[in-house]
C-alpha positions in Angstrom: 8.6 -20.1 -32.3 11.5 -17.5 -33.3 13.8 -16.4 -31.6 13.6 -12.6 -32.8 9.6 -12.8 -32.1 10.5 -14.6 -28.6 13.3 -12.0 -28.4 10.7 -8.5 -28.8 8.0 -11.3 -26.8 10.0 -10.4 -23.8 10.9 -6.9 -24.4 7.0 -6.0 -24.4 6.0 -8.2 -21.4 9.2 -6.2 -19.4 7.7 -3.2 -20.8 4.1 -3.5 -18.9 5.8 -5.1 -16.0 7.5 -1.6 -15.8 4.9 0.4 -16.4 2.5 -1.5 -13.8 5.3 -0.6 -11.0 5.5 2.5 -12.4 1.9 3.2 -11.5 1.7 1.3 -8.4 4.7 2.1 -6.2 5.4 5.4 -7.6 1.6 6.3 -8.1 1.3 7.6 -11.0 -1.6 9.3 -12.5 -1.6 9.2 -16.3 -5.0 12.2 -16.4 -3.1 14.2 -15.1 -4.9 14.9 -12.0 -2.4 16.3 -8.7 -4.6 14.1 -5.9 -5.5 15.9 -3.1 -2.7 18.5 -1.3 -2.1 18.7 2.4 -3.9 21.7 3.7 -0.8 24.2 5.6 -2.9 24.7 7.9 -2.4 20.9 8.4 0.5 19.4 11.3 0.7 16.1 13.0 2.2 17.4 16.1 -0.4 20.5 16.4 -3.6 20.4 18.3 -6.1 20.8 15.2 -9.6 21.4 15.4 -12.7 21.4 11.9 -12.5 25.5 13.0 -8.8 25.3 11.9 -9.9 23.6 8.0 -11.7 26.0 5.4 -13.5 22.2 4.3 -14.5 18.9 5.1 -11.9 17.8 2.3 -8.8 20.1 3.7 -9.6 18.0 7.1 -10.0 15.0 5.7 -6.3 14.7 3.9 -5.2 16.6 7.2 -6.5 13.8 8.9 -5.4 10.8 6.5 -1.6 12.1 6.2 -1.5 11.6 10.1 -1.9 8.9 10.5 -4.7 5.8 11.3 -5.3 7.1 14.4 -6.9 10.6 14.7 -4.6 12.9 16.4 -6.4 15.6 16.4 -10.1 14.0 17.7 -11.3 14.9 14.7 -13.3 12.2 13.8 -16.1 12.3 16.7 -17.9 9.2 15.8 -15.0 7.0 14.3 -16.3 6.6 10.8 -13.7 7.4 9.4 -15.6 10.9 7.9 -13.6 14.1 10.1 -15.4 17.5 10.4 -18.9 16.5 9.3 -20.3 19.5 10.1 -18.7 20.9 7.7 -19.7 19.5 4.4 
């Protein structure tokens, strides 16, 4: 194999690897869609209930932001979907 061709192949493979790392590590979104924003009302240190959120999606985002434990008690049935009454 030609040395120049081998160098080009290595450079292309490195660029692909860097792209994959950027997508995975930095959660880069090529479609330009912004991830669901954490609602302003969300605080992991304050006692919140479903009435504090405008939508179920906001409550879900706060639930996921605050970690694996249900610090606010928003998931009454333990299925991972919070404030189902807001849907």
